[in-house]
C-alpha positions, 0 to 999 in steps of 0.5 A: 687236178690234172697237174696233181694227177701228173705230178703223183704219177711221176712220184709213183714212178720215182718211188718204184726207181728206189726199190731197184737200190742197193740198200734195199736188197742189202736189207732184204738179203741180210735181214729179209727185211721187205718193209721199204717194198711193203710201203710202195705197195701199200701206199700205190698198188694195194688194189692190184694185190692178188691181181697183178702180182702175189709174190715179191718177184711178181712185184718187181717184174711189175714195177720194172715193166712200168719203170721201162714204159714211163720213167727210165732211170739210170738203173733201167738204162744199166739193166737193159744194157747188160740185157740186150748188149752184154748177154746178146751180143758181147757174151760173158764168157771172156768179159768182165763188167764193172759198175761204176769205174773211176777214171781221172775226174770221172767215173764211168757208169759201167765199163766192159773188157773182153778183147778190147776196153769199153766205157759206158756213159748213160744219159737218160731223159732224165740227166743233165749234159753239164759234165758230159765234155769232161767225162767223155775227155777222161774216158778216151784217155784210157778206153779203147772205145767209149760210148754214150747210152741215151733215149732215141729221142735225144740221139741229136743232142749227143751224137756230135759230143765227140767224134770218137764217142758212139752212140747207143740208143733206147729205141722203139722196136714194135711194141718195146723197147731195145738197145740199138747201137747208132753210131760205133765208136772210133778205136782209141789206140792211145792211152794216157799213163797218168790217168790210167795208174790212178784208175788202177788199184796198187797191186794192179799197177805194180803188175802191170810193171813186173810183167813188162819189165819182169821186176819192180823198181827197187825202191821203197814203198813211199817212192814206188808209185812214182817209180811205176809211173815212170816206168809205165810212160816208157811202155808202148801204147798197145802193149799198154792197152793190153797189159791193162786189159788182162789186169782188169779182167782179173778182178772178182766179177759175177759177170758170168753168172748174169744170165742165171739171174732174173732179167729185172735183177741182173744189174743189181746182182752185178753191182752187189757181186751176187754169187749163185748161193747168194742168189738162190737164197734171195729168190727164194725170199722174194718168192714169198707170197706178199703179206702186209 
């Protein structure tokens, strides 16, 4: 019986976690379809309807609170990284944040560009460290600062994985959990042109070449990639780092709007690139009383 109760609770938390997905919110935004969320309420929380929550916004706060306390999935880590570090420490005025940025054979969970470039690899209590060494080796070949983001109970497990990599931990702070920098990343001044050019869009690496050399190489489009790579390897590493940061900061992003979004939804709004008008419409829909 006890095992059944524990498993049921875990299933419930997994179900809550599935609410905070791009597909769920795409349905809400495009079709005002709350069926996926309604099924969670009917299955797990119907007795609390009208007591602990009234609207869909209330229910999202309710489920997020439980997830943060009991089942810290990747979404919770990403959202808290935005809330605790991006908005409170780094600021958004001159910052661009990008979700899931491809680097070599890896995909960084979150990357940040302001006066520097930072890569964040999230390792929750639910994750495996299977590919971590390869991921970090890819990131340090492109980014100036690299961090593992994990729970405080796993600091010892990850702190020596890579001597250049910093550690940010979800740690107890009074009755809550806060993101804290446990170990600073060592600044990396090297940059690998082979990895970098494959992490950029075509127009981005062409812009870097044009900016530094004054023009693109006079070759056909078929030969342009190899010609640009050859030239990129000739750019001094500090210059290439700066040009990389400048170019990525040109990407369309809603980073500067994140502070205006609901606390629990900032990561979703970032991943869906939601603008002010779309968010206002979404917020209006979520403010409706729940009707089952």
